[in-house]
N, C-alpha and C positions, 0 to 999 in steps of 0.2 A: 365128745372128741371123735372125729372120724378115724377109721382104721383103714389101711390099705395092704394088699399083698404086694409084693415086690414090683410086680408088673403094673399093678394100678398105681403105684407110687412113681414109677418111672413115667408113666404117661401124664400124671398129674403134674410132675416137675419138669417135663420136657427134656428128660434125659433117656438113658438106656438102663436096663438091668445090669448090663456088664459094668457101666460107670458107678452104679451104686455099690455093687461088690467091691469094686476098686477103691471106691472112698471109704468103705468099712475096713478094708484091709490096711489103708493108710492111716486109720484112726480119725477121719475126717466126719465120719458119721457113726453114731452110736448103734449097736446092734438092735435087732426088732425084739419085741415080745414074742415068745415062742409059745406056741400050742401044739404040743406034739411035734411034728416036724415042719410045721408051717409057722412062717415068721410074719408078724403084723407090725406094721408101721403106723405112726400117727401124725398129727398136723406138725409136731415139733421136727419130726424128719423131714416133712415137705419144706417148711419153713428154711431149714438148714440147707436143704438141697438147692433151693432157689437163691440163697446167700453164696453157696459155693459156685453156683452157675454165673453170678454177677462178678465174683472176685476172678473166676477163670477167664471171663471176657476182659478183664482188665490186665490179663497176663501175670497175675500173680502165681507164684509156684506153690507146690504143696505145703512146704514148710512154712512159708508165710501164711497161708489159708489157715493152717493148723493154729498158728500163734493168734491170728485174728478171731477165729471161732472160740478159742479159749478165753479171749478177752470178752468175746459176746457172751459166754456163759456166766461170766462173772458180773455182767450188767453194764459193761462199757459200750458205748455207742459206736458200732463198726461204721455207720454211715458217716460220722465225723472223719475217719481214716479215709473213706472213700471220697469224701468231699474234699479233703485236703489233697489227695492224689489227683483228682480232676483239676483243682486250680493249679497245681503244679505242672500238668501235662497240656492244658488247653492252650492254644496259640495266643500269642499277645497281640495279634491283629486280626482286624474282622475283613482284611482284604481277601477277596476270592482269588485263588490261583488261576491262571490261564495256560494256554497251550500255543506252540509255535512250531513250524516245520523249519527245516534247515534253509529253504528256499525263502521263507519269510523273513528269517533273520538276516540273511544275506542281503536281501532287498531293503530291509530296514535301515541296517547299519552301512550298507554301501561299502564293503571293504575293498571291492576291487582287486582282491588278491587270488592267486591260484588255489587249487584245491588244497595242497598241503598247507598253506598260509592259514586258510579259512578253518581247516582242521585244527590247527594249533590254537587259533583264537577261540573257537568253539570250546575246546578243552580247558582253556584258561577261564572261560566264562562258566564252565561247569563247576571248576575248582573253587570259583567264588561263590557258588551257590545260587547263581543268578538264574540258571536254567538246570533241568535235570533230565536225562534221557529217559524216554518212555516210549518203547516200541519204536514206530517210525516218525515220531515227533519228539518234542521236548515239552516237559511241564515247566510252568513258569510261576514259581512261588510268589513273585511280587511283580505283578505287571507295572506297577507304579515306577519300581527302580529300573525297570527295562525301559519305561517310556523316558525317564529322566536321561538315561544314557543315550537314547536315539536323539533326543533334543539337543544334547551337547554335542554329538556328532554332526547334527544338522547345522549347529551354530559354527562349524568349522574346527572343533577341537578333535584331534586324531584319537581314533578308536583306543589305540594302545595307551595313551594318556588317560582316557575315560576309565579304562580298566585299572590303571595304577592308581588313580584317585580312589576308585571304588574299594580297592584293596586296603588303602589307608584308612578310609572312612570306616570300613567294617571293623578294622583293627582298633580304631578309636572308640567304637561303639561298644566293642567287646570289654574295653576297659572301664567304660561308664557303667555297663551292666554289672560288671564284677565289683564296682564299688557300692552299687545298690545292694546287691546280693549279700555282700559282706557285712553291710551295715544290719541287713535283717537277720543274717546268719548269727552274728554276734549278740544281738539283742532279743531275738525271737526263737530262731531254729534250736538254739542250744536247749530249750524247753524239752525238745523231744530226746535228746540225748541224755537229758537228766531223768527221764521218765520212760526207759526202754519198755516197761510192761504197759504202757499207754495209759497209766493212771496219771493224776495230777491235773495240770491245766488242760482244758478241753481243746482238742485239736481244731475244732471250729474257730476258735480264736485266731489261731495261726493262719488258717486258710482266708480269714477276713483280712489279715495284715497284707497277705500276698495279693488279695483282690485289690486292695486299696493302692498297692503299687503300680498297678496298670496306668491309671490315669496320671498318678504323680509323677511318673517318669517322664511322661510327655510334657506335663505342666512345668517340670524343671528344665528339661533339655531344650524345648522350644524357645524359651526367652533367652537363654545363654546363647544359643546358636543364633538367634536373630542380632542381638546385641554384638556378638563377635563379628557377624558379617558386616554391620554398620561400620564398625571401627575399621575392619580390614579393607573393606571397599573404599572408604574415605582416604586411607593411608595410601592403598595402592594406586587409586585413580586421581589422587589429589592434583599430581604434576599435570596429568593429561587434561584435567578440567581446567587448570591455570592457563595452560597453552592455548586451550579453545577458547577462553575469555579473552587472551591477548590477541588471538587471531581475529575474533569478532570485533574487538574494539579497533584494530587497525583497519578492518574493513570498512567500519562505520566512518572513521576519519577520512579514509580515502574516497569515500563516496561523497562526504561533505565538502 
């Protein structure tokens, strides 16, 4: 087994001597083997430092890292914890965000309003999460949603009405998401609460359930929305379609 002085260990682990000493003070890293006044570290220290680095990169605090390291020492698979955390924090969409300037937004949505009104609408759009200020431009988390809004405005629907319906749909989707999460919380996540020491059922199984939820949500929501749209459109436009048929029939008789 290789042995390292503290500066050699810091170099191998990609950290600093100061950090190593801080980790020891916090109980995250065992003390070195001493020969006189010189401390010698081994590969187990190096492995632990690399794991600490991964946990810090995921924004775990020292207390949580200490618990995870204790679990690791007793043979628990910390990678399962990291895997679950990654599944829980990964975005649920593969859509790439875009950017837009205030001039591009005004041109695209054609508000035709003064500066004060434009500022109000922009702030409302920010509050909805459709755009995010980023320096001298805006980050667009979902270009698809912005495109849908622009198409509705181009079809003649007032921008305020588009923002109103966006607010309602966002709230409706929050309810749907809550129902799915509550379902999994009740039947799966409670395993974590019952096993606070990370023993028992493997966390990888729970992570797999969350992974499966991603396509399942779309598979459930899309057909329900499609069917609801069919029913709503037929009910809402039925009278208009009947009137059009009557008009065409009258025109045909007149031509005859």
